[in-house]
N, C-alpha and C positions, 0 to 999 in steps of 0.2 A: 696634291697640288700646292703650289706656293700661295702664301697669303696675298690678298689683294693690296696693291699699292694705291694710295689715293691719287687719282687724276681728276682734273676738272674738265669742264666743257671745252676750254681752249685746247688742252692737251689732247682730248679725244678728237677734236676737229683737225688738229695737226696730224695726228696718226692716220685718220681717215684720208686726208689729202695725200700723204705719202704712200698709203696703200693703193691709191689711184695712180699716182705718178711719183715713184720713189726718187726721181731725179730732179724734182722741182727745187729751184734755188730758194735759199732763205729769203732773199729779197722779194721774189715773186710771191712766195707763200705769205710773207708779212703784209705785202700790199693787198693781197686778196682777203686776208683776215682782218685787216685794219689795225695791225699792231706793228711794233718796230721790228726791224731785222734782228736786233739784239734779243728781243723777247723770244722770237722763234729759235734762235741759236741756243739761248740759255735753256729753254724748255726741252729742246731736243737733246742737249748735252745731259740734262738731268734724266730724261727718259731712257737714254742709252746707259748712263752710269747705273741707274737703278734696275737695269735689265727688264724694263717694261716693254721695250721694243728692241729688235735687232735689225740690222741692215743686211739683206742677203740678196743674191741673184737666184731666181728660180728658173731652171732650165726646162725646155720642152723635151721630155724624155726621148721620144723617137729621133728628134733632130740631133741629139748628142749621142746617139748610138745605144740607148738603153731601151731595148724592145721587149723586155720581160719584167712585168711588175705583178706582184701578187700580195694579197692580204692573207695572213695565216693566223688562225685561232689555235692556241696551244693550251693543253692541260698539263700541269706540272704538279708533282708531289709537293704538298704544302711546305714541308720542311726544306725544300730545295728551291723555292721561288726566288729568294734573294740571289742565290748563286746563278740561277738561270737568267735572271734579269741582267746581272753583271756580264755574263757571257754573251748574251744577245746584243747588249749595248756596245760591246767591243767589236762586233762584226761590221765591217764597212758596208756590206750590201744591205744591212738592216737600217732602214731610214726612219722608222717609227716604232716605238715600243710603248705599250700601255698595259697596266694591270686593269682587269675588267671584272664586272659582275656578269652573271648569266652563264651561258654554256661553257665559255672558256675562261681560263685564269689570265691569259695574256693574249694580246693581239699585236702582231708585227706586220710591217709593210717592208717588202724587199724589192729592190730594183736591180736588175742585171742586164747585161747586153743581149742575152738570148735564152731560149728555152733550155738548151743543154746546160748552161750554167745554173739556171734555176733548178733543174733536175738535180744537179750535183749538190747544190746548196741544201735542198730538201732531204735528199737521201743520205748525204755524208755529214754536212755541218750541223744541220738542225737536229738530226737524230742523235748527234753526239752531245747535245746540251744536257747537262746533268738534270735528272728528274723529269724529263719530258716523257709523258705517258701516252699522249694522243695529239695529233695535229689535224687540221682541216684547212686546206688551201684553196683559195679562189683566185683565179687569174684575172687581172684587170685587162680587159680586151681593148677598151678605148676610154680615156678619161674625157668626159664631156664638160666637167666643171671642176676647177681646182681653185679654192679661195682661201685667203689668209686674212679675212676681214672680221675677225671675232672681236667685237667691241659692244659694250652696252650702248643703248641709245643715249645721246648727249642730253644732259639736264641743262636746258637753256639753248641759246642759239649758236654757241661756239665762238662768239665774238668776245673780244676783251671787254671786261666790265666798263661801262660808261662812267666817267667821273663827272660829278656834278658839283657845282660851286654852291656852297651854303654860307650862311652867315659866319660859321666857325671856320671856314676854309674849304678845302677840297675834300669831298667824300668819295 
């Protein structure tokens, strides 16, 4: 996993707001958070440039004709894991790849238009991945929740820090 990039409570609040409504305008977001539009724009530019966040459209699988989704656990010969990873990551139907602990060495999620194509993927393409010794596939019958809201709880209220006037100036 990549190392953590420092984000503060305002960054976290902006990210959470976009996870709720990714199309909210800079000005609406700034007004709601009590900061300037430039602050929101600059924060988002930095978060995007640092690859802390990405902007994507998430499709409803059945509505776009993808009716076969599965999670597959894969055991691979240790000496061939890197090659297997590279091969799996290049396959367009593979949406998720992770190295894991436990029963399987790798977990992949595949999404295809129908069961026949899933069958062909499992029998032909997955079986041809170098070093694969065993697989166990579970069909996703219906997705009841799909969330991309992984964030730590904010430290503070997510508002811009309040400036106060002191004898020496603004703090």
